[in-house]
ZADRENSE-617283 format. One record per residue: residue in one letter; x, y, z of N, C-alpha, C in turn. Coordinates in steps of 0.02 Angstrom, whole numbers. Example, Ala and Ser with C-alpha at 12.3 -4.5 7.8 and 13.67 -1.06 7.14 Angstrom:
<rs>
kolti a, nu 660, nv -284, nw 390, cau 615, cav -225, caw 390, cu 660, cv -165, cw 390
kolti s, nu 642, nv -112, nw 354, cau 684, cav -53, caw 357, cu 645, cv 2, cw 394
</rs>
This chain:
<rs>
kolti x, nu -4188, nv 4235, nw 4348, cau -4235, cav 4184, caw 4371, cu -4262, cv 4148, cw 4310
kolti x, nu -4266, nv 4084, nw 4315, cau -4291, cav 4044, caw 4259, cu -4367, cv 4036, cw 4263
kolti x, nu -4395, nv 4009, nw 4209, cau -4468, cav 4002, caw 4205, cu -4494, cv 3934, cw 4230
kolti x, nu -4448, nv 3889, nw 4248, cau -4471, cav 3824, caw 4272, cu -4517, cv 3834, cw 4332
kolti x, nu -4570, nv 3793, nw 4335, cau -4617, cav 3793, caw 4390, cu -4657, cv 3859, cw 4397
kolti x, nu -4658, nv 3899, nw 4345, cau -4695, cav 3962, caw 4348, cu -4763, cv 3956, cw 4314
kolti x, nu -4809, nv 3998, nw 4338, cau -4876, cav 4003, caw 4308, cu -4877, cv 4067, cw 4267
kolti x, nu -4884, nv 4058, nw 4202, cau -4878, cav 4114, caw 4155, cu -4944, cv 4128, cw 4121
kolti x, nu -4969, nv 4189, nw 4130, cau -5027, cav 4211, caw 4091, cu -5003, cv 4235, cw 4024
kolti x, nu -5034, nv 4210, nw 3970, cau -5013, cav 4229, caw 3902, cu -5073, cv 4259, cw 3867
kolti x, nu -5072, nv 4325, nw 3858, cau -5130, cav 4363, caw 3833, cu -5118, cv 4383, cw 3760
kolti x, nu -5165, nv 4366, nw 3718, cau -5163, cav 4386, caw 3647, cu -5213, cv 4443, cw 3636
kolti x, nu -5189, nv 4496, nw 3601, cau -5235, cav 4548, caw 3579, cu -5230, cv 4553, cw 3503
kolti x, nu -5268, nv 4599, nw 3473, cau -5281, cav 4598, caw 3402, cu -5229, cv 4622, cw 3353
kolti x, nu -5166, nv 4615, nw 3367, cau -5115, cav 4630, caw 3317, cu -5096, cv 4565, cw 3282
kolti x, nu -5140, nv 4544, nw 3237, cau -5138, cav 4477, caw 3208, cu -5075, cv 4461, cw 3168
kolti x, nu -5043, nv 4512, nw 3141, cau -4985, cav 4501, caw 3098, cu -4926, cv 4468, cw 3136
kolti x, nu -4926, nv 4471, nw 3202, cau -4871, cav 4441, caw 3240, cu -4891, cv 4376, cw 3275
kolti x, nu -4952, nv 4353, nw 3265, cau -4975, cav 4293, caw 3299, cu -4929, cv 4233, cw 3288
kolti x, nu -4910, nv 4220, nw 3227, cau -4869, cav 4160, caw 3214, cu -4801, cv 4163, cw 3248
kolti x, nu -4769, nv 4222, nw 3247, cau -4705, cav 4229, caw 3282, cu -4713, cv 4219, cw 3357
kolti x, nu -4765, nv 4247, nw 3385, cau -4778, cav 4240, caw 3456, cu -4794, cv 4168, cw 3474
kolti x, nu -4834, nv 4135, nw 3433, cau -4851, cav 4065, caw 3445, cu -4789, cv 4021, cw 3443
kolti x, nu -4741, nv 4036, nw 3400, cau -4678, cav 3998, caw 3399, cu -4642, cv 4003, cw 3466
kolti x, nu -4644, nv 4062, nw 3498, cau -4613, cav 4070, caw 3564, cu -4655, cv 4036, cw 3619
kolti x, nu -4720, nv 4037, nw 3610, cau -4765, cav 4002, caw 3657, cu -4748, cv 3928, cw 3659
kolti x, nu -4733, nv 3899, nw 3601, cau -4714, cav 3828, caw 3597, cu -4651, cv 3816, cw 3639
kolti x, nu -4602, nv 3861, nw 3633, cau -4539, cav 3854, caw 3672, cu -4553, cv 3859, cw 3747
kolti x, nu -4596, nv 3905, nw 3766, cau -4612, cav 3913, caw 3837, cu -4647, cv 3850, cw 3863
kolti x, nu -4691, nv 3822, nw 3823, cau -4728, cav 3762, caw 3844, cu -4683, cv 3702, cw 3855
kolti x, nu -4623, nv 3703, nw 3826, cau -4576, cav 3648, caw 3834, cu -4532, cv 3654, cw 3897
kolti x, nu -4538, nv 3710, nw 3932, cau -4500, cav 3720, caw 3993, cu -4529, cv 3676, cw 4048
kolti x, nu -4488, nv 3641, nw 4086, cau -4513, cav 3595, caw 4137, cu -4561, cv 3628, cw 4188
kolti x, nu -4616, nv 3595, nw 4198, cau -4666, cav 3614, caw 4249, cu -4694, cv 3685, cw 4242
kolti x, nu -4692, nv 3712, nw 4182, cau -4723, cav 3778, caw 4172, cu -4798, cv 3767, cw 4160
kolti x, nu -4837, nv 3814, nw 4186, cau -4910, cav 3813, caw 4173, cu -4927, cv 3877, cw 4137
kolti x, nu -4960, nv 3871, nw 4080, cau -4978, cav 3929, caw 4039, cu -5054, cv 3937, cw 4039
kolti x, nu -5076, nv 3995, nw 4058, cau -5147, cav 4011, caw 4057, cu -5160, cv 4059, cw 3999
kolti x, nu -5191, nv 4035, nw 3945, cau -5202, cav 4079, caw 3887, cu -5263, cv 4123, cw 3896
kolti x, nu -5257, nv 4185, nw 3874, cau -5311, cav 4234, caw 3876, cu -5313, cv 4267, cw 3807
kolti x, nu -5373, nv 4280, nw 3782, cau -5379, cav 4316, caw 3719, cu -5429, cv 4373, cw 3727
kolti x, nu -5413, nv 4430, nw 3696, cau -5459, cav 4486, caw 3693, cu -5520, cv 4465, cw 3651
kolti x, nu -5573, nv 4504, nw 3655, cau -5632, cav 4489, caw 3614, cu -5614, cv 4483, cw 3540
kolti x, nu -5576, nv 4532, nw 3514, cau -5560, cav 4532, caw 3443, cu -5514, cv 4474, cw 3424
kolti x, nu -5463, nv 4460, nw 3463, cau -5418, cav 4406, caw 3445, cu -5454, cv 4338, cw 3449
kolti x, nu -5503, nv 4332, nw 3492, cau -5540, cav 4269, caw 3499, cu -5591, cv 4259, cw 3443
kolti x, nu -5618, nv 4314, nw 3416, cau -5675, cav 4308, caw 3370, cu -5662, cv 4325, cw 3297
kolti x, nu -5609, nv 4363, nw 3281, cau -5602, cav 4388, caw 3213, cu -5558, cv 4342, cw 3170
kolti x, nu -5582, nv 4330, nw 3108, cau -5542, cav 4299, caw 3057, cu -5508, cv 4355, cw 3017
kolti x, nu -5445, nv 4346, nw 2999, cau -5409, cav 4397, caw 2962, cu -5369, cv 4363, cw 2906
kolti x, nu -5334, nv 4404, nw 2868, cau -5291, cav 4376, caw 2814, cu -5234, cv 4335, cw 2843
kolti x, nu -5222, nv 4341, nw 2909, cau -5167, cav 4304, caw 2941, cu -5190, cv 4236, cw 2967
kolti x, nu -5255, nv 4223, nw 2966, cau -5281, cav 4158, caw 2988, cu -5349, cv 4165, cw 3020
kolti x, nu -5381, nv 4108, nw 3031, cau -5447, cav 4109, caw 3062, cu -5440, cv 4106, cw 3138
kolti x, nu -5490, nv 4134, nw 3171, cau -5489, cav 4132, caw 3244, cu -5491, cv 4060, cw 3269
kolti x, nu -5529, nv 4018, nw 3236, cau -5533, cav 3948, caw 3258, cu -5466, cv 3913, cw 3253
kolti x, nu -5428, nv 3926, nw 3201, cau -5363, cav 3892, caw 3194, cu -5314, cv 3917, cw 3248
kolti x, nu -5315, nv 3982, nw 3263, cau -5272, cav 4008, caw 3316, cu -5293, cv 3981, cw 3384
kolti x, nu -5357, nv 3980, nw 3398, cau -5381, cav 3954, caw 3462, cu -5360, cv 3881, cw 3471
kolti x, nu -5368, nv 3841, nw 3419, cau -5349, cav 3771, caw 3423, cu -5274, cv 3762, cw 3437
kolti x, nu -5233, nv 3801, nw 3401, cau -5161, cav 3798, caw 3413, cu -5143, cv 3816, cw 3485
kolti x, nu -5170, nv 3871, nw 3508, cau -5154, cav 3896, caw 3575, cu -5175, cv 3846, cw 3628
kolti x, nu -5234, nv 3819, nw 3622, cau -5258, cav 3770, caw 3672, cu -5218, cv 3706, cw 3669
kolti x, nu -5199, nv 3684, nw 3609, cau -5157, cav 3624, caw 3603, cu -5088, cv 3634, cw 3634
kolti x, nu -5059, nv 3692, nw 3624, cau -4993, cav 3707, caw 3651, cu -4995, cv 3712, cw 3727
kolti x, nu -5043, nv 3749, nw 3753, cau -5045, cav 3763, caw 3825, cu -5079, cv 3709, cw 3865
kolti x, nu -5118, nv 3667, nw 3832, cau -5157, cav 3614, caw 3866, cu -5208, cv 3645, cw 3915
kolti x, nu -5229, nv 3706, nw 3899, cau -5280, cav 3740, caw 3940, cu -5330, cv 3775, cw 3894
kolti x, nu -5390, nv 3781, nw 3919, cau -5442, cav 3818, caw 3884, cu -5425, cv 3893, cw 3887
kolti x, nu -5442, nv 3928, nw 3834, cau -5429, cav 4000, caw 3830, cu -5481, cv 4037, cw 3871
kolti x, nu -5457, nv 4083, nw 3912, cau -5501, cav 4130, caw 3947, cu -5519, cv 4184, cw 3896
kolti x, nu -5584, nv 4194, nw 3885, cau -5604, cav 4242, caw 3833, cu -5664, cv 4285, cw 3854
kolti x, nu -5678, nv 4286, nw 3920, cau -5729, cav 4330, caw 3946, cu -5700, cv 4370, cw 4004
kolti x, nu -5730, nv 4428, nw 4016, cau -5708, cav 4469, caw 4072, cu -5720, cv 4432, cw 4138
kolti x, nu -5776, nv 4398, nw 4143, cau -5792, cav 4362, caw 4204, cu -5741, cv 4307, cw 4219
kolti x, nu -5717, nv 4272, nw 4169, cau -5669, cav 4219, caw 4180, cu -5598, cv 4245, cw 4192
kolti x, nu -5584, nv 4307, nw 4170, cau -5518, cav 4337, caw 4181, cu -5512, cv 4367, cw 4250
kolti x, nu -5567, nv 4388, nw 4279, cau -5565, cav 4423, caw 4344, cu -5533, cv 4383, cw 4400
kolti x, nu -5543, nv 4317, nw 4405, cau -5514, cav 4279, caw 4461, cu -5438, cv 4268, cw 4457
kolti x, nu -5406, nv 4288, nw 4403, cau -5334, cav 4276, caw 4395, cu -5295, cv 4301, cw 4455
kolti x, nu -5308, nv 4362, nw 4476, cau -5273, cav 4390, caw 4534, cu -5294, cv 4361, cw 4600
kolti x, nu -5360, nv 4363, nw 4616, cau -5382, cav 4337, caw 4680, cu -5362, cv 4264, cw 4693
kolti x, nu -5362, nv 4224, nw 4640, cau -5344, cav 4153, caw 4649, cu -5269, cv 4140, cw 4639
kolti x, nu -5232, nv 4195, nw 4627, cau -5159, cav 4190, caw 4617, cu -5141, cv 4138, cw 4564
kolti x, nu -5174, nv 4145, nw 4506, cau -5164, cav 4096, caw 4451, cu -5101, cv 4108, cw 4412
kolti x, nu -5070, nv 4167, nw 4419, cau -5011, cav 4184, caw 4378, cu -4955, cv 4215, cw 4420
kolti x, nu -4893, nv 4195, nw 4403, cau -4834, cav 4226, caw 4433, cu -4810, cv 4285, cw 4390
kolti x, nu -4823, nv 4279, nw 4325, cau -4803, cav 4330, caw 4277, cu -4854, cv 4327, cw 4220
kolti x, nu -4863, nv 4383, nw 4186, cau -4911, cav 4385, caw 4131, cu -4879, cv 4423, cw 4074
kolti x, nu -4890, nv 4398, nw 4014, cau -4866, cav 4433, caw 3954, cu -4924, cv 4448, cw 3907
kolti x, nu -4925, nv 4508, nw 3880, cau -4974, cav 4527, caw 3829, cu -4935, cv 4527, cw 3763
kolti x, nu -4948, nv 4475, nw 3723, cau -4909, cav 4465, caw 3662, cu -4953, cv 4435, cw 3607
kolti x, nu -4968, nv 4473, nw 3556, cau -4949, cav 4542, caw 3545, cu -4993, cv 4590, cw 3585
kolti x, nu -4967, nv 4649, nw 3597, cau -5005, cav 4701, caw 3631, cu -5018, cv 4757, cw 3580
kolti x, nu -5080, nv 4763, nw 3559, cau -5099, cav 4813, caw 3509, cu -5099, cv 4883, cw 3539
kolti x, nu -5100, nv 4933, nw 3496, cau -5104, cav 5002, caw 3518, cu -5168, cv 5015, cw 3558
kolti x, nu -5222, nv 4983, nw 3538, cau -5286, cav 4989, caw 3573, cu -5279, cv 4965, cw 3645
kolti x, nu -5248, nv 4907, nw 3654, cau -5240, cav 4880, caw 3722, cu -5191, cv 4922, cw 3762
kolti x, nu -5138, nv 4946, nw 3731, cau -5090, cav 4990, caw 3766, cu -5127, cv 5052, cw 3793
kolti x, nu -5170, nv 5081, nw 3751, cau -5208, cav 5140, caw 3772, cu -5253, cv 5124, cw 3832
kolti x, nu -5286, nv 5067, nw 3828, cau -5330, cav 5048, caw 3883, cu -5291, cv 5036, cw 3947
kolti x, nu -5235, nv 5000, nw 3943, cau -5195, cav 4988, caw 4003, cu -5167, cv 5053, cw 4032
kolti x, nu -5144, nv 5097, nw 3989, cau -5115, cav 5160, caw 4012, cu -5167, cv 5205, cw 4046
kolti x, nu -5230, nv 5197, nw 4027, cau -5283, cav 5240, caw 4054, cu -5333, cv 5201, cw 4097
kolti x, nu -5314, nv 5141, nw 4118, cau -5353, cav 5099, caw 4163, cu -5424, cv 5087, cw 4138
kolti x, nu -5430, nv 5071, nw 4075, cau -5495, cav 5053, caw 4045, cu -5497, cv 4976, cw 4043
kolti x, nu -5542, nv 4948, nw 4082, cau -5544, cav 4876, caw 4090, cu -5609, cv 4851, cw 4060
kolti x, nu -5609, nv 4838, nw 3995, cau -5670, cav 4818, caw 3961, cu -5661, cv 4759, cw 3913
kolti x, nu -5607, nv 4722, nw 3921, cau -5596, cav 4661, caw 3881, cu -5567, cv 4608, cw 3927
kolti x, nu -5569, nv 4545, nw 3906, cau -5536, cav 4493, caw 3946, cu -5461, cv 4507, cw 3954
kolti x, nu -5429, nv 4536, nw 3903, cau -5357, cav 4551, caw 3906, cu -5342, cv 4603, cw 3959
kolti x, nu -5378, nv 4658, nw 3959, cau -5365, cav 4710, caw 4009, cu -5385, cv 4689, cw 4079
kolti x, nu -5438, nv 4649, nw 4085, cau -5457, cav 4623, caw 4151, cu -5404, cv 4575, cw 4177
kolti x, nu -5376, nv 4534, nw 4133, cau -5323, cav 4488, caw 4154, cu -5264, cv 4526, cw 4182
kolti x, nu -5244, nv 4580, nw 4149, cau -5187, cav 4620, caw 4172, cu -5204, cv 4653, cw 4239
kolti x, nu -5262, nv 4685, nw 4243, cau -5282, cav 4719, caw 4305, cu -5284, cv 4669, cw 4363
kolti x, nu -5315, nv 4612, nw 4352, cau -5321, cav 4562, caw 4405, cu -5253, cv 4536, cw 4427
kolti x, nu -5210, nv 4522, nw 4378, cau -5143, cav 4497, caw 4391, cu -5102, cv 4548, cw 4432
kolti x, nu -5108, nv 4612, nw 4414, cau -5069, cav 4665, caw 4447, cu -5087, cv 4674, cw 4521
kolti x, nu -5145, nv 4652, nw 4541, cau -5163, cav 4662, caw 4612, cu -5115, cv 4625, cw 4659
kolti x, nu -5077, nv 4577, nw 4632, cau -5028, cav 4540, caw 4671, cu -4957, cv 4567, cw 4663
kolti x, nu -4951, nv 4626, nw 4630, cau -4886, cav 4657, caw 4618, cu -4839, cv 4612, cw 4579
kolti x, nu -4866, nv 4573, nw 4534, cau -4826, cav 4529, caw 4491, cu -4812, cv 4564, cw 4425
kolti x, nu -4758, nv 4545, nw 4390, cau -4738, cav 4580, caw 4329, cu -4784, cv 4565, cw 4269
kolti x, nu -4792, nv 4618, nw 4229, cau -4827, cav 4614, caw 4165, cu -4777, cv 4631, cw 4110
kolti x, nu -4772, nv 4588, nw 4060, cau -4727, cav 4599, caw 4004, cu -4768, cv 4619, cw 3943
kolti x, nu -4746, nv 4672, nw 3909, cau -4781, cav 4698, caw 3850, cu -4739, cv 4683, cw 3788
kolti x, nu -4771, nv 4651, nw 3739, cau -4741, cav 4638, caw 3673, cu -4777, cv 4685, cw 3625
kolti x, nu -4746, nv 4742, nw 3611, cau -4776, cav 4793, caw 3567, cu -4786, cv 4768, cw 3496
kolti x, nu -4843, nv 4786, nw 3468, cau -4854, cav 4775, caw 3397, cu -4910, cv 4823, cw 3376
kolti x, nu -4889, nv 4883, nw 3354, cau -4938, cav 4934, caw 3335, cu -4910, cv 4981, cw 3282
kolti x, nu -4953, nv 4997, nw 3235, cau -4933, cav 5041, caw 3180, cu -4929, cv 5115, cw 3200
kolti x, nu -4956, nv 5133, nw 3259, cau -4955, cav 5203, caw 3278, cu -4914, cv 5216, cw 3342
kolti x, nu -4864, nv 5174, nw 3354, cau -4824, cav 5179, caw 3415, cu -4786, cv 5245, cw 3420
kolti x, nu -4763, nv 5271, nw 3364, cau -4725, cav 5333, caw 3365, cu -4768, cv 5393, cw 3349
kolti x, nu -4834, nv 5384, nw 3354, cau -4880, cav 5440, caw 3347, cu -4931, cv 5435, cw 3403
kolti x, nu -4992, nv 5416, nw 3389, cau -5046, cav 5415, caw 3439, cu -5032, cv 5373, cw 3501
kolti x, nu -4997, nv 5318, nw 3494, cau -4984, cav 5273, caw 3551, cu -4923, cv 5292, cw 3592
kolti x, nu -4883, nv 5338, nw 3568, cau -4819, cav 5354, caw 3602, cu -4830, cv 5376, cw 3675
kolti x, nu -4879, nv 5418, nw 3687, cau -4892, cav 5441, caw 3755, cu -4911, cv 5383, cw 3801
kolti x, nu -4952, nv 5337, nw 3775, cau -4973, cav 5280, caw 3816, cu -4917, cv 5231, cw 3829
kolti x, nu -4874, nv 5221, nw 3780, cau -4815, cav 5179, caw 3791, cu -4771, cv 5210, cw 3845
kolti x, nu -4762, nv 5276, nw 3841, cau -4723, cav 5311, caw 3892, cu -4752, cv 5303, cw 3962
kolti x, nu -4818, nv 5305, nw 3967, cau -4850, cav 5296, caw 4033, cu -4833, cv 5227, cw 4061
kolti x, nu -4838, nv 5176, nw 4019, cau -4825, cav 5108, caw 4043, cu -4751, cv 5097, cw 4059
kolti x, nu -4708, nv 5128, nw 4020, cau -4636, cav 5122, caw 4034, cu -4618, cv 5151, cw 4103
kolti x, nu -4658, nv 5197, nw 4127, cau -4645, cav 5229, caw 4191, cu -4685, cv 5199, cw 4249
kolti x, nu -4721, nv 5146, nw 4236, cau -4761, cav 5115, caw 4289, cu -4726, cv 5055, cw 4319
kolti x, nu -4736, nv 5047, nw 4383, cau -4710, cav 4989, caw 4419, cu -4742, cv 4925, cw 4390
kolti x, nu -4702, nv 4873, nw 4386, cau -4723, cav 4806, caw 4366, cu -4734, cv 4797, cw 4291
kolti x, nu -4721, nv 4847, nw 4250, cau -4726, cav 4839, caw 4177, cu -4656, cv 4834, cw 4148
kolti x, nu -4647, nv 4785, nw 4104, cau -4583, cav 4773, caw 4070, cu -4597, cv 4762, cw 3996
kolti x, nu -4550, nv 4783, nw 3954, cau -4561, cav 4779, caw 3882, cu -4511, cv 4732, cw 3849
kolti x, nu -4537, nv 4692, nw 3802, cau -4494, cav 4653, caw 3758, cu -4461, cv 4703, cw 3712
kolti x, nu -4394, nv 4700, nw 3702, cau -4360, cav 4749, caw 3659, cu -4394, cv 4755, cw 3590
kolti x, nu -4394, nv 4817, nw 3565, cau -4431, cav 4830, caw 3503, cu -4390, cv 4874, cw 3456
kolti x, nu -4415, nv 4876, nw 3395, cau -4384, cav 4917, caw 3342, cu -4439, cv 4942, cw 3295
kolti x, nu -4419, nv 4988, nw 3251, cau -4465, cav 5009, caw 3199, cu -4479, cv 4949, cw 3154
kolti x, nu -4542, nv 4940, nw 3139, cau -4564, cav 4884, caw 3098, cu -4540, cv 4891, cw 3026
kolti x, nu -4558, nv 4945, nw 2994, cau -4537, cav 4960, caw 2926, cu -4535, cv 5036, cw 2919
kolti x, nu -4476, nv 5067, nw 2932, cau -4473, cav 5140, caw 2935, cu -4491, cv 5176, cw 2870
kolti x, nu -4489, nv 5141, nw 2814, cau -4505, cav 5174, caw 2750, cu -4580, cv 5177, cw 2738
kolti x, nu -4614, nv 5119, nw 2741, cau -4685, cav 5118, caw 2725, cu -4730, cv 5125, cw 2787
kolti x, nu -4702, nv 5112, nw 2846, cau -4741, cav 5120, caw 2909, cu -4697, cv 5156, cw 2960
kolti x, nu -4685, nv 5220, nw 2950, cau -4636, cav 5256, caw 2992, cu -4655, cv 5262, cw 3066
kolti x, nu -4718, nv 5252, nw 3084, cau -4739, cav 5258, caw 3154, cu -4746, cv 5191, cw 3189
kolti x, nu -4732, nv 5137, nw 3154, cau -4744, cav 5070, caw 3179, cu -4685, cv 5043, cw 3220
kolti x, nu -4701, nv 5012, nw 3277, cau -4651, cav 4976, caw 3317, cu -4675, cv 4905, cw 3328
kolti x, nu -4627, nv 4859, nw 3330, cau -4642, cav 4789, caw 3346, cu -4586, cv 4761, cw 3389
kolti x, nu -4605, nv 4723, nw 3439, cau -4555, cav 4690, caw 3481, cu -4525, cv 4631, cw 3444
kolti x, nu -4466, nv 4611, nw 3465, cau -4431, cav 4554, caw 3435, cu -4449, cv 4492, cw 3475
kolti x, nu -4484, nv 4446, nw 3443, cau -4509, cav 4386, caw 3478, cu -4453, cv 4343, cw 3507
kolti x, nu -4393, nv 4347, nw 3480, cau -4338, cav 4306, caw 3506, cu -4317, cv 4327, cw 3576
kolti x, nu -4341, nv 4385, nw 3600, cau -4324, cav 4410, caw 3667, cu -4379, cv 4395, cw 3719
kolti x, nu -4431, nv 4361, nw 3699, cau -4487, cav 4350, caw 3746, cu -4464, cv 4313, cw 3809
kolti x, nu -4431, nv 4257, nw 3801, cau -4411, cav 4217, caw 3860, cu -4363, cv 4256, cw 3904
kolti x, nu -4313, nv 4288, nw 3874, cau -4265, cav 4328, caw 3913, cu -4299, cv 4384, cw 3950
kolti x, nu -4348, nv 4416, nw 3918, cau -4384, cav 4471, caw 3951, cu -4424, cv 4445, cw 4010
kolti x, nu -4458, nv 4388, nw 4001, cau -4496, cav 4358, caw 4056, cu -4450, cv 4342, cw 4114
kolti x, nu -4392, nv 4312, nw 4100, cau -4345, cav 4295, caw 4153, cu -4321, cv 4356, cw 4190
kolti x, nu -4304, nv 4409, nw 4154, cau -4281, cav 4471, caw 4186, cu -4337, cv 4504, cw 4226
kolti x, nu -4397, nv 4504, nw 4199, cau -4453, cav 4535, caw 4233, cu -4468, cv 4501, cw 4300
kolti x, nu -4459, nv 4436, nw 4303, cau -4468, cav 4400, caw 4366, cu -4420, cv 4424, cw 4420
kolti x, nu -4364, nv 4453, nw 4398, cau -4315, cav 4482, caw 4444, cu -4323, cv 4558, cw 4449
kolti x, nu -4378, nv 4584, nw 4423, cau -4394, cav 4655, caw 4422, cu -4342, cv 4696, cw 4385
kolti x, nu -4319, nv 4668, nw 4329, cau -4270, cav 4703, caw 4287, cu -4297, cv 4710, cw 4216
kolti x, nu -4287, nv 4769, nw 4187, cau -4302, cav 4779, caw 4117, cu -4243, cv 4757, cw 4075
kolti x, nu -4254, nv 4711, nw 4030, cau -4200, cav 4687, caw 3986, cu -4175, cv 4747, cw 3945
kolti x, nu -4110, nv 4749, nw 3933, cau -4080, cav 4803, caw 3895, cu -4036, cv 4774, cw 3839
kolti x, nu -4028, nv 4808, nw 3784, cau -4060, cav 4871, caw 3767, cu -4134, cv 4862, cw 3751
kolti x, nu -4173, nv 4911, nw 3765, cau -4245, cav 4909, caw 3751, cu -4258, cv 4924, cw 3678
kolti x, nu -4219, nv 4970, nw 3650, cau -4227, cav 4988, caw 3579, cu -4175, cv 4951, cw 3538
kolti x, nu -4198, nv 4913, nw 3491, cau -4153, cav 4873, caw 3449, cu -4135, cv 4909, cw 3385
</rs>
């Protein structure tokens, strides 16, 4: 299934090192005919400046690309499901913190509320992993989500096995293919690159 005419929720969480790669894919998605993108940012991704860029510069880019205001409060994220604002939702990047919250149903950020609200319609959620503790503390939570209905993962690999042996990151070049497969309730394969 293609992404034309789809309403896509695009959720950013605080794994800032992958923002630019993800934004490059967001640009490609925005060029698909009649696609509507609803941007959502976690509290940290919306407010923190890091060595990878300022929050204001990322917010400006995201809003310019999507032509929509960023949802950045829990209250504004809650209507996503009841109002059927999204056909599919992607969390990209999805930090280890957000993975833990989703796996344990902790809904205390705009990002986690967006996912919870979206899931009430049994629509697919795509996870773009980006966490330094994926093969340690986050492994159990990743496993939980891999076994849940409506969760799909962008294929991933070890980030840097020598200096960061527990780190996993999804490959941004698979975002569109993963979204398309998830709309057909299929996990893109291979999952491990």
